C-alpha positions as CSV (number, residue, x, y, z in Angstrom):
1,M,-19.0,-1.8,55.8
2,A,-19.6,-5.4,56.6
3,I,-16.5,-6.4,58.8
4,L,-17.5,-10.1,59.8
5,G,-17.8,-13.6,57.2
6,V,-15.3,-14.6,54.5
7,R,-14.9,-12.8,51.4
8,V,-13.3,-13.3,48.1
9,Y,-11.3,-10.6,46.1
10,E,-9.4,-11.1,42.5
11,Q,-6.0,-9.9,41.4
12,A,-5.2,-9.3,37.8
13,T,-2.9,-11.3,36.3
14,P,0.4,-10.0,36.0
15,V,1.1,-11.6,32.9
16,S,-0.6,-10.1,30.0
17,T,-1.5,-11.1,26.3
18,P,0.5,-9.3,23.9
19,N,-1.6,-6.8,21.4
20,V,0.3,-7.9,18.6
21,A,0.9,-5.0,15.5
22,K,-0.5,-6.5,12.3
23,V,1.7,-6.2,9.2
24,G,1.4,-6.0,5.1
25,I,-1.5,-2.8,5.7
26,P,-0.7,-0.5,2.9
27,F,-2.2,2.7,3.0
28,V,-2.5,4.0,-0.6
29,V,-2.7,7.2,-1.6
30,G,-4.3,8.4,-5.0
31,T,-7.4,9.1,-7.1
32,A,-10.4,7.0,-7.7
33,P,-13.5,7.5,-9.9
34,V,-15.8,7.6,-6.8
35,Q,-18.3,8.8,-9.2
36,T,-19.1,5.4,-10.5
37,A,-19.3,3.8,-6.6
38,A,-22.3,2.6,-5.6
39,K,-21.5,3.9,-1.9
40,P,-19.0,7.2,-2.8
41,A,-16.6,7.3,0.0
42,K,-15.9,10.7,1.6
43,S,-12.4,12.2,-0.2
44,N,-9.6,12.7,1.7
45,T,-10.5,10.2,4.4
46,P,-9.1,6.7,5.1
47,V,-11.5,4.1,3.4
48,L,-10.7,0.4,4.9
49,A,-11.5,-2.2,2.0
50,T,-11.0,-6.1,3.1
51,R,-12.1,-7.1,-0.5
52,W,-12.8,-6.3,-4.2
53,D,-16.4,-6.0,-4.3
54,E,-16.1,-3.6,-1.0
55,A,-13.2,-1.4,-2.6
56,V,-15.2,-1.0,-5.7
57,E,-18.4,-0.1,-4.2
58,K,-16.9,2.4,-2.2
59,L,-14.1,4.3,-4.6
60,G,-15.2,3.0,-7.8
61,F,-13.3,1.5,-10.6
62,S,-11.7,2.3,-13.9
63,Y,-9.1,0.6,-15.6
64,D,-7.7,4.4,-16.9
65,W,-5.0,3.5,-14.2
66,K,-2.9,6.8,-15.0
67,A,-5.8,9.3,-14.2
68,Y,-7.3,6.9,-11.5
69,T,-4.0,5.7,-9.5
70,L,-5.7,3.7,-6.8
71,C,-7.6,1.6,-9.4
72,E,-4.3,-0.2,-9.9
73,F,-3.7,-1.0,-6.2
74,M,-6.7,-2.0,-6.1
75,Y,-6.7,-4.5,-9.3
76,S,-3.4,-5.7,-8.0
77,H,-3.5,-6.4,-4.2
78,F,-7.1,-8.1,-4.3
79,Q,-7.4,-9.5,-7.4
80,L,-3.6,-10.8,-8.2
81,F,-2.5,-11.2,-4.7
82,G,-5.4,-12.1,-3.1
83,C,-4.6,-9.9,0.2
84,Q,-6.5,-7.8,2.5
85,P,-7.2,-5.3,4.2
86,A,-6.2,-2.3,2.4
87,I,-6.9,1.3,3.3
88,F,-7.3,3.7,0.8
89,C,-7.5,7.9,0.7
90,N,-8.8,8.9,-2.6
91,I,-8.1,12.6,-3.2
92,L,-10.3,13.5,-5.7
93,D,-12.8,15.7,-4.7
94,L,-15.4,16.2,-7.0
95,E,-16.5,19.5,-5.8
96,K,-13.6,21.0,-6.5
97,M,-11.6,18.7,-9.2
98,K,-14.2,19.1,-11.9
99,R,-14.7,20.9,-15.3
100,D,-17.4,21.8,-17.3
101,E,-18.2,20.3,-20.5
102,A,-20.6,22.4,-22.9
103,A,-23.8,20.9,-23.8
104,K,-23.6,19.1,-27.7
105,E,-25.9,16.9,-29.5
106,Y,-25.2,13.0,-29.0
107,T,-26.3,10.1,-31.4
108,V,-28.8,7.8,-30.0
109,T,-28.0,4.2,-30.1
110,N,-30.4,1.4,-28.9
111,H,-31.9,3.9,-26.9
112,Q,-27.9,4.9,-25.4
113,V,-25.8,7.5,-25.2
114,I,-22.2,6.5,-24.2
115,L,-20.5,9.5,-22.4
116,P,-16.9,9.3,-20.7
117,V,-17.0,7.7,-17.2
118,E,-15.9,11.3,-15.9
119,A,-19.3,12.5,-16.2
120,L,-21.2,13.6,-13.2
121,A,-24.5,11.4,-13.0
122,S,-25.9,14.3,-10.8
123,S,-24.9,17.2,-13.3
124,L,-26.7,16.0,-16.1
125,T,-28.9,18.3,-18.3
126,V,-31.0,16.3,-21.1
127,T,-32.9,17.7,-23.6
128,A,-34.3,16.2,-26.6
129,S,-37.1,17.1,-29.4
130,V,-40.3,15.3,-28.6
131,T,-43.7,15.7,-30.3
132,A,-46.8,16.0,-28.7
133,D,-50.2,16.2,-30.1
134,G,-48.4,16.5,-33.5
135,T,-46.2,19.2,-32.1
136,A,-42.6,19.2,-32.0
137,E,-41.3,20.9,-29.2
138,V,-37.5,20.8,-27.2
139,K,-37.8,19.5,-23.8
140,E,-36.0,19.2,-21.0
141,L,-36.0,15.2,-20.1
142,E,-36.1,14.2,-16.1
143,V,-33.8,11.3,-14.9
144,D,-35.8,8.3,-13.6
145,T,-38.7,9.6,-15.9
146,D,-37.5,9.9,-19.3
147,Y,-33.9,8.5,-18.7
148,S,-31.6,6.7,-16.6
149,V,-28.0,7.0,-15.7
150,F,-25.3,4.2,-14.8
151,Y,-21.7,3.2,-15.2
152,D,-20.6,-0.1,-17.1
153,R,-18.2,-1.6,-19.4
154,D,-18.8,-0.9,-22.9
155,D,-17.6,-3.6,-25.6
156,S,-14.1,-2.4,-25.4
157,D,-14.0,-3.3,-21.6
158,T,-13.9,0.3,-20.9
159,Y,-15.6,1.7,-18.2
160,V,-18.3,4.8,-19.3
161,C,-21.4,6.9,-18.2
162,I,-24.1,5.7,-19.9
163,V,-27.3,7.3,-20.3
164,E,-30.7,5.0,-21.3
165,L,-33.9,6.2,-22.1
166,L,-37.1,4.8,-20.9
167,S,-39.7,3.1,-22.6
168,T,-42.3,4.8,-20.1
169,G,-40.5,8.3,-20.7
170,A,-40.8,10.8,-23.3
171,A,-38.2,10.5,-25.3
172,Y,-37.8,6.7,-25.9
173,D,-37.4,6.9,-29.9
174,A,-35.3,9.9,-29.8
175,A,-32.7,10.0,-32.4
176,T,-30.5,12.5,-30.6
177,L,-30.0,13.8,-27.4
178,N,-28.4,17.3,-26.3
179,I,-26.6,16.8,-23.0
180,G,-24.5,18.8,-21.1
181,Y,-22.7,17.4,-18.1
182,S,-19.5,18.2,-15.3
183,A,-17.2,16.1,-15.7
184,A,-14.6,14.6,-13.0
185,A,-10.7,16.3,-13.4
186,P,-8.6,13.6,-12.0
187,E,-5.8,15.6,-13.8
188,T,-5.8,18.6,-11.5
189,A,-5.1,16.7,-8.5
190,T,-1.2,18.2,-7.5
191,V,1.7,17.4,-5.1
192,A,-0.1,19.5,-2.4
193,D,-3.4,17.0,-2.6
194,V,-1.1,13.9,-2.4
195,V,0.9,15.5,0.6
196,D,-2.8,16.0,2.3
197,G,-4.1,12.9,1.8
198,I,-0.9,10.8,3.2
199,A,-1.3,13.2,6.3
200,Q,-4.6,11.3,6.8
201,V,-2.4,8.1,7.6
202,D,-2.5,9.8,11.2
203,A,-6.2,9.3,11.4
204,A,-6.4,5.5,9.8
205,M,-6.0,4.3,13.8
206,T,-9.5,6.3,14.7
207,V,-10.8,6.7,11.8
208,V,-11.1,2.8,10.3
209,G,-9.5,1.3,13.7
210,T,-6.7,-0.1,12.1
211,V,-3.0,1.3,11.4
212,P,-1.0,0.4,8.2
213,D,2.3,0.0,8.0
214,L,3.1,0.3,4.6
215,I,2.5,3.7,2.5
216,C,2.3,3.5,-1.1
217,A,1.4,6.7,-3.9
218,P,1.7,4.7,-7.0
219,G,1.9,7.1,-9.6
220,W,3.2,9.9,-7.2
221,S,5.9,8.5,-5.2
222,H,9.0,9.2,-7.6
223,N,8.2,13.1,-6.8
224,T,10.9,13.9,-4.2
225,V,8.7,15.7,-2.0
226,V,5.7,13.1,-1.8
227,A,8.7,10.6,-1.4
228,A,9.9,12.9,1.7
229,V,6.7,13.2,3.5
230,M,5.8,9.5,2.8
231,A,8.9,8.5,4.8
232,T,8.4,11.0,7.5
233,K,5.1,10.0,7.9
234,A,6.2,6.3,8.2
235,S,8.6,7.0,10.7
236,A,5.7,8.0,13.1
237,I,2.3,7.1,11.9
238,S,0.2,8.7,14.2
239,G,3.3,10.1,16.0
240,L,4.1,6.4,17.6
241,F,4.0,4.1,15.0
242,K,6.4,3.1,12.3
243,G,6.2,1.5,8.6
244,K,7.9,1.7,5.2
245,A,7.2,4.4,2.5
246,V,7.2,2.1,-0.4
247,I,8.3,4.1,-3.4
248,D,9.4,4.0,-7.2
249,C,11.9,5.8,-9.6
250,D,10.4,7.9,-12.2
251,S,10.5,5.3,-15.6
252,S,9.7,8.2,-17.5
253,A,11.6,9.8,-20.2
254,E,12.6,12.5,-17.6
255,G,13.5,9.7,-15.1
256,V,15.4,6.5,-15.0
257,T,15.6,4.8,-18.6
258,E,19.1,2.9,-18.1
259,Y,20.1,0.9,-15.0
260,S,23.4,2.7,-14.9
261,Q,21.4,5.6,-13.8
262,L,19.9,4.8,-10.6
263,S,23.0,5.4,-8.5
264,G,23.5,8.7,-9.6
265,Y,19.1,9.3,-9.7
266,K,18.8,7.8,-6.1
267,N,21.5,9.8,-4.6
268,K,20.3,13.3,-6.5
269,N,16.8,12.5,-5.4
270,S,17.5,12.0,-1.6
271,F,16.0,8.5,-1.9
272,V,18.4,7.3,1.0
273,D,15.9,6.6,3.9
274,V,15.5,4.1,6.1
275,D,12.0,3.9,6.0
276,Q,11.8,4.1,2.3
277,I,11.9,1.1,-0.2
278,L,12.9,1.8,-3.6
279,C,11.7,0.4,-6.7
280,W,13.0,0.1,-10.3
281,P,11.0,0.0,-13.2
282,M,7.7,-1.0,-13.8
283,V,6.0,-4.0,-14.3
284,K,3.7,-5.6,-16.7
285,L,0.9,-8.5,-16.9
286,G,-0.6,-8.8,-20.0
287,D,-2.3,-5.6,-20.9
288,Y,-2.0,-4.0,-17.6
289,T,1.0,-1.8,-16.2
290,F,1.7,-1.8,-12.2
291,H,4.2,0.3,-10.4
292,L,6.8,-2.2,-9.0
293,S,5.7,-0.5,-5.3
294,T,2.0,-1.8,-6.0
295,Q,3.1,-5.1,-6.7
296,L,5.8,-5.1,-4.1
297,C,3.1,-4.4,-1.0
298,G,1.0,-7.0,-2.4
299,L,3.5,-9.2,-2.5
300,M,5.1,-8.1,1.5
301,A,1.9,-8.7,2.6
302,K,1.4,-12.1,1.1
303,V,4.8,-13.1,2.4
304,D,3.6,-11.7,5.7
305,A,0.4,-13.7,5.6
306,D,2.3,-17.1,5.2
307,N,4.5,-16.2,8.1
308,R,1.5,-16.3,10.5
309,G,1.5,-12.1,10.1
310,V,5.4,-11.9,11.1
311,P,8.1,-10.0,8.5
312,Y,10.8,-11.7,9.4
313,E,11.2,-12.8,5.5
314,S,12.2,-10.8,3.2
315,P,9.8,-10.4,-0.1
316,S,12.8,-10.7,-2.5
317,N,13.5,-14.1,-4.7
318,K,9.5,-14.4,-4.2
319,N,7.0,-14.5,-7.2
320,L,5.8,-11.3,-8.5
321,K,2.7,-11.2,-11.1
322,M,4.3,-10.0,-14.2
323,D,5.6,-11.5,-17.5
324,A,7.8,-8.1,-18.0
325,C,9.8,-4.9,-17.0
326,V,9.1,-1.9,-18.8
327,L,9.4,1.9,-18.5
328,E,6.4,4.0,-18.5
329,D,6.2,4.4,-22.2
330,G,5.8,0.5,-22.6
331,T,9.6,-0.4,-23.7
332,E,10.4,-3.3,-22.1
333,V,14.2,-3.6,-19.8
334,N,16.0,-6.6,-19.9
335,L,18.4,-6.9,-17.1
336,T,21.0,-9.5,-17.3
337,W,21.8,-10.6,-13.6
338,P,25.0,-9.0,-13.4
339,Q,23.4,-5.7,-13.4
340,V,20.5,-6.8,-11.3
341,E,23.3,-7.7,-8.6
342,M,24.4,-3.8,-9.5
343,V,20.9,-2.7,-8.6
344,A,20.1,-4.6,-6.2
345,G,23.3,-5.6,-4.5
346,D,25.0,-2.4,-4.9
347,W,22.1,0.4,-5.1
348,G,19.9,-1.2,-2.5
349,V,16.8,-0.9,-5.5
350,V,14.3,-3.4,-5.5
351,T,13.8,-4.4,-8.9
352,A,12.7,-8.1,-10.9
353,V,14.4,-10.5,-12.9
354,N,13.2,-13.8,-14.3
355,F,15.9,-16.5,-13.7
356,L,15.7,-20.1,-14.9
357,D,12.7,-21.7,-14.1
358,S,11.4,-19.5,-11.1
359,G,9.5,-17.1,-13.0
360,W,9.6,-13.4,-12.4
361,V,10.7,-12.6,-9.1
362,A,11.3,-9.5,-6.7
363,K,15.2,-9.1,-5.7
364,G,16.3,-7.0,-3.6
365,N,16.7,-7.2,0.2
366,Y,17.9,-3.4,0.8
367,T,16.1,-0.4,2.6
368,A,16.9,2.5,0.3
369,C,19.4,3.6,3.2
370,Y,21.7,1.3,2.0
371,P,24.7,1.7,0.9
372,G,25.2,4.7,2.8
373,N,23.9,3.1,6.2
374,T,25.2,-0.6,6.5
375,D,23.4,-0.9,10.0
376,V,22.3,-4.1,10.1
377,K,19.0,-3.1,11.6
378,D,18.2,-0.3,9.1
379,Q,20.0,-2.1,5.5
380,F,17.8,-5.3,5.8
381,I,14.1,-5.0,4.8
382,P,12.9,-8.2,6.7
383,V,15.2,-6.8,9.8
384,S,13.9,-3.1,9.5
385,R,10.4,-4.3,9.4
386,M,10.9,-6.7,12.6
387,F,12.5,-3.7,14.4
388,D,9.3,-2.0,13.6
389,Y,6.9,-4.7,14.3
390,I,8.4,-5.8,17.6
391,G,8.5,-1.5,18.8
392,N,4.8,-1.6,17.6
393,T,3.7,-4.3,19.4
394,L,5.0,-2.7,22.5
395,I,3.1,0.3,22.1
396,R,0.1,-1.7,21.6
397,T,0.8,-4.3,24.2
398,F,2.0,-1.7,26.9
399,W,0.1,1.4,26.4
400,P,-2.8,0.1,28.9
401,K,0.0,0.0,31.3
402,Q,0.3,4.2,31.3
403,D,-0.4,5.8,34.8
404,K,-0.9,2.9,36.9
405,P,1.5,3.2,39.6
406,L,5.1,2.6,39.2
407,T,6.0,-0.4,41.4
408,R,7.8,-3.4,41.3
409,V,4.7,-5.3,40.5
410,L,4.6,-3.0,37.2
411,R,7.9,-3.7,36.0
412,D,7.8,-7.4,36.4
413,S,4.5,-7.4,34.9
414,I,5.9,-5.6,31.8
415,L,9.1,-7.5,32.2
416,Q,7.5,-11.0,32.3
417,T,5.4,-10.2,29.4
418,C,7.5,-8.8,27.3
419,N,10.1,-12.1,27.9
420,I,7.6,-14.8,27.0
421,W,6.5,-12.7,23.7
422,L,9.9,-12.4,22.4
423,G,10.5,-16.2,23.8
424,G,7.4,-17.3,21.4
425,L,9.1,-15.3,18.6
426,C,12.5,-17.1,19.3
427,G,11.0,-20.7,19.3
428,S,9.5,-19.8,16.4
429,G,12.4,-18.8,14.4
430,Y,11.2,-15.5,13.8
431,L,14.5,-14.1,16.3
432,Y,17.7,-15.8,16.6
433,G,17.4,-14.5,20.3
434,A,15.9,-11.3,22.1
435,R,15.5,-10.5,25.8
436,A,13.8,-7.9,27.8
437,V,15.6,-6.4,30.6
438,L,15.8,-2.9,33.2
439,L,19.4,-1.5,33.0
440,A,20.4,0.7,36.2
441,E,22.0,3.1,34.0
442,E,19.0,4.1,32.0
443,N,16.9,4.4,34.7
444,P,18.2,7.2,36.9
445,L,16.9,8.1,40.1
446,T,16.1,11.5,38.4
447,S,13.9,9.8,35.6
448,L,12.3,7.4,38.5
449,L,11.2,10.4,40.2
450,A,9.7,12.1,37.1
451,G,7.6,8.7,36.3
452,H,9.7,7.8,33.7
453,I,10.9,4.0,33.3
454,A,13.1,2.4,30.6
455,L,13.2,-1.0,29.5
456,H,16.0,-2.1,26.9
457,V,14.9,-4.6,24.2
458,Y,17.8,-6.7,22.8
459,N,16.4,-8.5,19.6
460,S,18.5,-10.2,16.5
461,P,15.8,-11.2,13.8
462,P,17.5,-13.6,10.9
463,V,18.9,-11.7,8.0
464,P,18.2,-12.6,4.5
465,A,21.0,-15.3,2.9
466,Q,22.1,-13.5,0.4
467,R,24.9,-15.2,-1.2
468,I,25.9,-18.9,-0.7
469,D,29.2,-20.0,-1.8
470,F,30.5,-23.9,-2.7
471,I,33.9,-24.3,-2.9
472,L,35.0,-26.9,-5.6
473,E,38.3,-28.7,-4.8
474,Y,39.6,-32.0,-6.5
475,D,40.3,-34.6,-4.3
476,V,43.1,-36.4,-5.4
477,S,42.5,-39.5,-2.9
478,Y,39.3,-40.5,-4.8
479,M,40.8,-40.9,-7.7
480,E,43.7,-43.0,-5.7
481,T,41.7,-44.8,-4.1
482,A,39.5,-45.8,-7.0
483,L,42.7,-46.8,-9.4
484,T,44.4,-48.3,-6.8
485,A,41.3,-50.8,-4.7
């Protein structure tokens, strides 16, 4: 080793750049017509999409949103709110969730036969009566030789499976075709399948490299088991990160059909978790009906994006993409303002209201824990999400510091980095104030000897301005001045 000369060494900068958590990223569980996808994604696996056509390419699309619940979310998030990215988990496993359709005769129109979108192209068996050398015989046709199969929309804008006879094939002029096939059976999906899909939120970090902070399962989240699992996962995504489960009250005849039923329904079903945001009823735009949880996820993502990715502002009083509140059967729900105050203000349920010239807006600042839990950090959606955001950012930022020597230098580096970042949030108005300190009582010698250091982060996100009062008083001095001057 050389011991002479001049040497230059570099030392790590004591303050590191925060690895800020991303927000407004939904993890959505449900069924999708993956049989129609150009590049079908594997079932029960997180699928990242940053635009509409990418989602359709990987998951397929149909307007039958009762059968294919992920399509509702895709349409809302990408087409209506223009937000991205989103992570989908399709629970429709075509190896298991399918049924056999017996072969039967179909009339050919314009050299085509229209089958339901559920038909699995790879499963088709097609036969036709063909004439060769003056002799008629029934022949099994070959795909891509005698016919092609593809998915498209018909004249009524319904997605279908189309069998088209090829002009170069043996049965181009056939009047009928005998077709048998296997069909996707999304109706066979169960609560257990959905729960398995929700569990895949933990895999999102490693599979797609993104940690979501919203969990949604439109059409399923009203189920008490599903809602409970969603809340549990939201409290510890990958065992580390926090998020929110956005769930719906049941708007069918077996659920809540009148606003007055909400409080009892909420308590009976234990929709009272700090990590749940509860929505009612459904919403409609033109001919399309959405679960409110679907649109609320899009709205939160948009509000977050408008605030440079900081979730300090409530989605309440922001515009939804709708023209009516409805129940599952399409019955319109028209809430008066006093009723909205009870739903959103007294019972902690997010709803929608059309007030004066504001258009339709979401209304409600509370997580589902309210009114049973009135801790300011738990009850308000933006405050609770800010706590999640700060905590998630601290985990991401200081994860690389693990297993380094526990020295004063390490301690000061963590404190400096943390306080500089918190100071930036305060300066931008995202926090009233914040600081990180090391308290002696939280760091006993026994903990330090075990390699355990605790830093206390004080922070105060803004609460939503829910009520603004004006006090009107008649001031007689103005009269006196006006009449005696």
